C-alpha positions in Angstrom: 93.4 59.3 96.9 90.0 57.5 97.0 91.6 55.3 99.7 91.0 58.3 102.6 88.3 59.7 101.2 85.1 60.5 103.4 81.9 58.7 102.9 80.8 62.2 101.1 82.8 61.6 98.6 84.7 64.2 99.1 88.8 64.9 100.1 89.4 65.4 103.6 91.8 68.5 103.6 92.8 69.4 106.8 93.4 72.5 107.9 96.2 74.3 110.8 94.9 77.8 111.2 91.8 79.8 110.5 91.5 81.0 106.9 90.2 84.3 105.2 86.7 82.9 105.5 85.5 83.2 102.0 88.8 80.4 101.7 87.3 78.5 104.2 83.8 78.7 102.9 84.7 77.4 99.3 87.1 74.7 100.8 84.6 73.8 102.8 82.3 74.2 98.9 85.0 71.4 97.5 86.2 69.5 99.6 85.6 68.0 103.4 87.4 70.3 105.0 87.8 70.3 108.8 88.6 74.0 110.3 90.2 75.4 113.3 87.5 77.3 113.8 90.0 78.9 117.3 93.0 79.1 115.5 95.1 78.3 117.3 98.6 76.5 116.9 98.9 72.5 116.3 101.0 71.1 118.7 102.8 67.9 117.4 101.3 65.6 118.8 98.0 67.5 116.7 99.9 67.6 113.7 100.7 64.1 114.0 96.5 62.4 114.1 95.8 65.6 111.7 98.3 64.1 108.7 97.1 60.2 110.0 93.8 60.2 108.5 93.3 63.0 106.0 94.2 62.8 102.7 95.8 66.9 102.3 97.2 68.9 104.4 97.0 72.8 104.1 100.0 74.0 106.8 101.2 76.9 106.9 104.5 78.6 108.4 103.7 78.7 112.3 104.2 74.7 111.8 106.8 72.3 111.9 106.1 69.9 109.5 109.3 67.8 110.2 110.7 64.4 110.2 108.9 62.9 112.9 105.4 63.9 112.2 105.8 62.5 108.0 106.0 59.5 109.9 103.4 59.8 111.9 101.2 59.6 108.2 99.3 57.5 107.5 99.4 56.3 103.5 96.4 58.2 102.6 98.2 61.5 103.5 99.5 62.4 99.2 99.5 65.7 99.5 100.3 68.7 101.8 99.8 72.1 100.3 101.4 74.7 102.5 99.7 78.1 102.7 102.7 80.7 102.0 106.0 80.6 100.5 108.1 79.0 102.7 109.4 76.1 102.9 111.5 75.9 105.7 109.3 74.6 107.8 108.3 71.1 106.1 111.3 68.2 105.9 111.4 67.8 102.0 113.8 65.1 101.6 111.2 63.5 104.6 107.6 63.9 102.4 109.8 63.1 99.3 111.0 59.1 100.5 107.3 59.2 102.2 106.3 59.8 98.3 104.0 62.7 99.6 103.4 65.8 97.4 104.6 69.6 99.0 103.5 73.0 97.2 104.0 76.3 98.2 102.1 79.4 97.3 104.6 81.3 95.9 104.4 84.4 93.6 101.8 86.4 95.1 102.6 87.8 98.7 106.3 89.2 95.7 104.3 93.2 96.0 103.3 93.1 99.8 106.3 91.9 100.4 108.0 94.5 99.6 106.2 97.0 100.0 106.5 97.1 103.6 111.0 96.8 102.8 110.4 100.0 101.3 108.6 101.0 104.6 111.0 99.9 106.8 114.4 101.1 104.5 112.5 104.8 104.9 111.2 104.4 108.3 114.8 103.2 109.2 116.6 106.4 108.3 113.8 108.8 108.8 113.4 107.8 112.5 109.9 107.6 111.4 108.7 104.8 114.9 111.1 107.3 117.0 109.7 110.4 116.2 105.8 108.6 116.8 106.9 107.5 119.9 107.9 110.4 121.0 104.9 113.2 120.0 102.8 109.9 121.6 104.4 110.0 124.5 104.1 114.0 125.1 107.8 114.4 125.0 108.0 116.3 121.8 108.4 120.4 122.0 107.8 121.6 118.8 110.0 121.9 116.2 114.2 122.3 116.3 116.9 122.8 113.7 118.4 119.8 115.0 115.3 117.4 116.3 114.7 114.4 115.1 117.7 114.5 112.7 117.7 111.0 110.1 119.7 110.1 107.1 118.4 111.0 103.5 117.5 107.5 101.6 118.2 109.8 97.9 121.4 109.0 96.9 121.6 106.2 99.1 122.9 102.3 97.7 121.1 99.6 98.9 122.2 96.3 98.7 120.0 92.8 98.4 120.9 89.7 99.7 118.1 87.7 97.6 117.6 88.5 94.0 114.2 86.8 93.7 111.2 88.4 93.0 111.0 90.1 96.2 114.7 91.4 96.0 113.6 92.6 92.3 110.3 94.3 93.7 112.7 96.2 96.1 115.1 97.4 93.9 112.4 99.3 91.3 110.7 100.7 94.8 114.2 101.7 95.3 115.2 103.5 92.5 112.1 105.3 92.5 113.5 106.9 95.1 116.6 107.6 94.2 119.0 104.4 95.7 121.5 103.0 93.2 120.6 98.6 93.7 124.0 96.4 94.4 122.3 92.8 95.2 125.0 89.5 96.1 122.9 86.5 94.3 124.0 82.8 93.5 124.3 83.7 90.5 123.2 86.9 88.7 120.2 87.7 87.2 119.3 88.5 83.9 121.7 91.3 81.5 118.1 92.7 80.8 116.9 93.0 84.8 120.5 94.7 86.2 120.3 97.1 82.6 115.9 98.2 83.6 117.8 98.3 87.8 121.5 99.7 86.9 121.9 96.8 89.1 125.7 95.8 90.5 126.4 92.3 91.4 128.5 91.8 93.8 129.9 87.4 94.2 131.4 88.5 97.3 128.7 89.1 99.9 131.8 90.6 102.1 132.3 93.5 100.3 129.2 94.6 99.2 128.2 94.5 102.8 131.4 97.3 104.1 130.2 99.3 101.1 126.5 99.7 102.0 124.2 102.7 103.4 121.4 100.0 103.4 121.2 95.8 103.6 117.7 94.6 102.5 117.7 90.5 103.1 115.9 89.2 101.1 116.4 85.2 100.9 115.0 82.1 101.9 116.2 80.1 104.8 118.5 77.0 104.4 121.0 75.5 105.1 123.2 78.0 103.4 121.8 80.5 104.5 121.9 79.9 108.0 122.9 82.6 110.1 124.4 84.1 106.9 124.8 86.8 108.2 126.8 85.8 111.3 128.7 87.8 114.0 131.9 88.1 111.5 129.8 89.8 108.4 127.5 91.7 110.2 130.7 93.6 111.8 131.7 94.3 107.8 128.6 96.3 108.0 129.9 100.5 108.4 128.5 102.0 111.1 126.2 104.5 109.5 124.3 101.9 107.6 121.0 100.2 108.2 119.4 96.6 107.8 115.5 95.4 107.1 114.6 91.9 106.7 111.3 91.3 105.5 112.4 86.9 104.3 113.4 84.5 108.0 115.2 85.4 110.8 117.1 83.0 111.2 119.5 84.7 107.8 121.4 86.7 111.2 122.9 86.4 113.5 120.4 87.8 115.8 122.2 88.2 119.2 125.6 89.3 117.1 122.7 91.9 115.7 121.2 92.9 119.1 125.0 93.6 120.8 126.1 95.7 117.4 123.2 98.3 117.6 123.6 98.3 121.3 127.0 99.4 120.5 125.8 101.5 117.3 128.3 100.2 115.4 125.0 98.9 113.1 123.3 102.5 112.6 119.8 100.8 113.1 117.6 98.2 111.6 114.5 97.3 110.5 113.0 94.0 111.2 109.8 92.0 110.3 111.0 88.4 111.4 113.4 86.9 114.2 114.7 84.1 114.6 113.0 82.7 117.2 109.7 84.1 116.9 107.6 85.1 118.1 110.2 85.2 121.3 112.1 89.1 120.5 115.8 89.6 122.2 114.5 91.6 125.2 117.9 93.6 123.6 116.0 94.2 120.7 113.3 95.9 122.7 115.4 98.3 124.5 116.7 99.6 121.2 115.0 103.2 119.4 117.0 102.5 116.7 115.4 99.1 115.9 112.1 99.1 114.5 109.8 95.9 114.9 107.3 95.1 113.2 104.9 91.6 113.6 105.8 89.3 110.9 103.0 90.9 108.5 105.1 91.3 104.9 102.4 89.5 103.5 99.3 90.7 105.8 97.3 92.2 103.3 93.4 91.1 102.9 94.0 90.6 98.9 97.5 89.1 99.4 96.0 85.7 101.9 92.7 85.6 99.7 95.2 85.0 96.7 97.0 82.7 98.9 93.9 81.0 99.2 93.2 80.2 96.0 96.6 78.8 94.7 96.3 76.9 98.6 92.7 75.7 96.7 93.9 75.3 93.1 97.0 73.5 94.1 94.4 70.3 95.5 91.9 69.9 92.5 94.7 69.9 90.3 96.5 67.3 91.9 92.8 65.4 92.8 92.2 65.6 89.8 95.5 63.0 89.0 97.5 66.3 87.6 101.3 68.2 88.4 100.1 71.0 90.8 101.1 73.9 89.4 103.6 75.3 93.1 104.9 71.8 93.5 108.0 72.0 95.4 110.7 70.6 94.2 113.4 69.4 97.4 116.9 71.2 96.1 118.8 68.2 96.5 122.8 68.6 97.7 
């Protein structure tokens, strides 16, 4: 790391977005940290310029660190310490071939994301956002026996796609609301976890989709999960069922989902992520049976500070000559 250090002797670390003040302050103390004061999204040219000079790049999920950006890196760039859990925005193969280590911040966002997923699981069937809009717009005329009827959560079947940390945290919450837990995963979770959650594993995603009352999408976005919920798969969902997505928008065929929601072939949806975010499918914006959130699954002060702490630990550990605790290993085909 010494060849790229500044005259101060500190490692040059470039942040692509504004991070919490306390995190940036600590980074300035430890490193020669180059901040993004106005929090603008780096262009691809700005990313290339950054990797050409810094020792460590700290990007976020809004940055596309593709092979072209990595090819522009100087020999001094040895670490990409991403601020976030997902790494689908980084070309891991290109980074590995360039001898660049990649780290992320897993684990710290589990409870926050599960909270938002559970909020959507509750709010969509009970029409919470729709009711709020009705009151604010002056359309509520008072209580009525058939007014704003939704569906209860207790006793419903929840199908979780991706039973990792977040999927299990959602399952624990859902159990508290009296839901029965079903899940689809590459492999079954440990028997102790299945027993604790009274969870049923489905090898066949199609079979699970056709039997659930609510579907929660919690798998990462990879080549294998890109549009995992295709039109064909979405059409298997029962017309009284709801879909919630707090993982990545690219896992779902968004156009097909919007059309099925419009046709009421799916009862409703709660979305925190989108296929082409921040652009939203215009059809989704017009649907009252959809709750739309601005990717706030991890947006808590506590979560962001913990993410910053993990980035700092990863960078400092790497500088000290050790393997960072959150090193990302490329999944080989």
